[in-house]
C-alpha positions in Angstrom: 59.7 86.1 69.9 62.4 85.3 72.5 65.1 82.7 72.0 63.1 80.0 73.9 60.0 80.7 71.8 62.1 80.5 68.6 63.8 77.3 69.6 60.4 75.7 70.4 58.8 77.1 67.3 61.6 75.5 65.1 61.5 72.3 67.1 57.8 71.9 66.5 58.4 72.3 62.7 56.9 75.8 62.3 60.2 77.3 61.2 59.8 75.6 57.8 56.3 77.1 57.3 57.3 80.5 58.7 61.0 81.0 58.0 60.6 84.8 58.3 59.1 84.7 61.8 60.9 86.8 64.4 58.0 88.3 66.4 54.5 87.5 67.5 51.4 89.5 66.5 48.6 89.2 69.0 45.0 90.0 67.9 42.1 90.5 70.2 39.1 89.6 68.0 35.4 90.1 68.9 33.1 87.2 68.0 29.3 86.9 67.9 28.4 84.8 71.0 25.6 83.3 68.9 28.2 81.4 66.8 31.0 81.0 69.3 30.5 80.8 73.1 33.2 83.3 73.9 32.8 86.9 72.8 36.6 87.7 72.5 39.5 85.5 71.4 43.2 86.0 71.5 44.9 84.9 68.2 48.7 84.5 67.8 50.4 85.0 64.4 54.1 84.6 63.7 55.4 87.6 61.8 58.4 89.8 60.9 59.6 92.7 63.0 57.3 94.9 60.8 54.3 92.7 61.6 54.1 91.3 58.1 53.4 87.8 57.2 53.0 85.6 54.1 49.7 84.3 55.5 46.8 85.6 57.6 46.3 82.2 59.3 46.7 82.3 63.1 49.1 79.8 64.6 47.2 79.4 67.9 44.2 80.6 69.8 45.6 81.3 73.3 42.6 82.4 75.2 38.9 83.1 74.8 36.4 84.8 77.2 35.0 88.1 78.2 37.1 91.2 77.3 38.3 91.8 80.8 39.4 88.2 81.1 41.2 88.3 77.7 43.0 91.5 78.7 44.1 90.0 82.0 45.4 86.8 80.2 47.3 89.0 77.8 48.8 91.0 80.6 50.0 87.9 82.4 51.5 86.3 79.3 49.1 83.4 79.1 
């Protein structure tokens, strides 16, 4: 989590809920297209430098689509 991310994170009030957050953990999760229209989703979790968290709730879904689309979005920092 860079300085700009941390400032915005705190400005939006998340710093109170996640005071330990110094890094982002990104998860690429497969989903059954029957229940969700996109087969893969990128989730973002605030965490410590050791990738630990007091919660397993994602902060944001940043992209959804086919695996090659998700990987491209991750590579380009979407």
